[in-house]
C-alpha positions as CSV (number, residue, x, y, z in Angstrom):
1,M,-3.2,19.3,-23.1
2,L,-2.8,22.8,-22.0
3,Y,0.0,21.9,-19.6
4,E,2.3,20.7,-22.4
5,R,1.2,23.4,-24.9
6,K,2.0,26.4,-22.7
7,Q,5.7,26.0,-23.1
8,L,8.2,25.0,-25.8
9,P,8.3,21.2,-26.4
10,E,12.0,21.1,-25.8
11,L,11.7,22.8,-22.4
12,N,8.9,20.4,-21.4
13,Y,11.0,17.5,-22.4
14,M,14.0,18.7,-20.4
15,K,11.8,19.3,-17.3
16,N,10.1,15.9,-17.4
17,R,12.5,13.5,-19.0
18,N,13.1,11.6,-15.8
19,N,9.5,11.4,-14.7
20,D,8.2,7.9,-14.9
21,D,4.7,8.4,-13.5
22,D,2.3,7.0,-16.1
23,S,-0.7,6.4,-13.8
24,Y,-2.8,9.2,-15.4
25,F,-5.3,8.7,-18.2
26,D,-4.3,10.4,-21.5
27,Y,-7.8,11.8,-22.2
28,E,-6.6,14.0,-25.1
29,N,-6.1,10.9,-27.3
30,N,-8.4,8.3,-25.7
31,I,-11.5,9.9,-24.1
32,L,-14.0,9.4,-27.0
33,D,-12.3,6.1,-28.2
34,K,-12.9,4.5,-24.8
35,S,-16.3,5.9,-24.0
36,L,-18.2,5.6,-27.3
37,S,-19.3,2.5,-29.2
38,P,-16.9,1.1,-31.8
39,Y,-19.9,1.0,-34.2
40,L,-19.7,4.8,-34.5
41,Y,-16.1,4.6,-35.8
42,Q,-17.0,2.3,-38.7
43,N,-18.2,5.2,-40.9
44,D,-15.2,7.1,-42.3
45,T,-17.0,10.5,-42.1
46,M,-18.1,9.9,-38.5
47,N,-14.6,8.6,-37.6
48,G,-12.9,11.8,-38.9
49,F,-15.4,14.0,-37.1
50,L,-15.0,12.1,-33.8
51,K,-11.2,12.3,-34.1
52,R,-11.4,16.1,-34.5
53,L,-14.0,16.4,-31.7
54,Q,-11.7,14.5,-29.3
55,S,-9.3,17.4,-28.9
56,L,-12.1,19.8,-28.2
57,S,-13.6,17.6,-25.5
58,S,-10.2,17.3,-23.8
59,V,-10.2,21.1,-23.4
60,L,-13.3,20.7,-21.2
61,F,-11.4,18.4,-18.9
62,D,-8.4,20.7,-18.9
63,H,-10.6,23.6,-17.7
64,M,-12.0,21.4,-14.9
65,N,-8.3,20.8,-13.8
66,I,-7.9,24.5,-13.5
67,V,-10.8,24.6,-11.0
68,K,-9.4,21.6,-9.1
69,N,-5.9,23.2,-8.9
70,M,-7.2,26.5,-7.5
71,K,-7.0,25.3,-4.0
72,N,-3.6,23.8,-4.4
73,Y,-1.2,26.7,-5.0
74,M,1.9,24.5,-5.0
75,V,1.2,23.1,-8.5
76,D,0.7,24.8,-11.8
77,K,-2.9,25.6,-12.6
78,Y,-2.8,23.4,-15.7
79,Y,-1.3,20.4,-14.0
80,Y,-3.3,17.2,-14.8
81,K,-1.3,14.3,-13.5
82,Q,-2.7,14.4,-9.9
83,R,-4.4,11.4,-8.4
84,G,-8.0,11.7,-7.4
């Protein structure tokens, strides 16, 4: 996700090591797995293609978060852990 990728992983870990809010959906790793049929993943070629496509489709959701966070100036524009 763009929020984690915009800074060093060590800094991100230090800032968020005490956060225990896990109520968000990790769509970077699960969006196509949860929304498509398991029949599509039986073919090895299609499985590899869908796994690569999953990160690209998560970028679309990240850009929608930027639009959602425009009205809320108190959070970072890439923040995705909001509810609703």
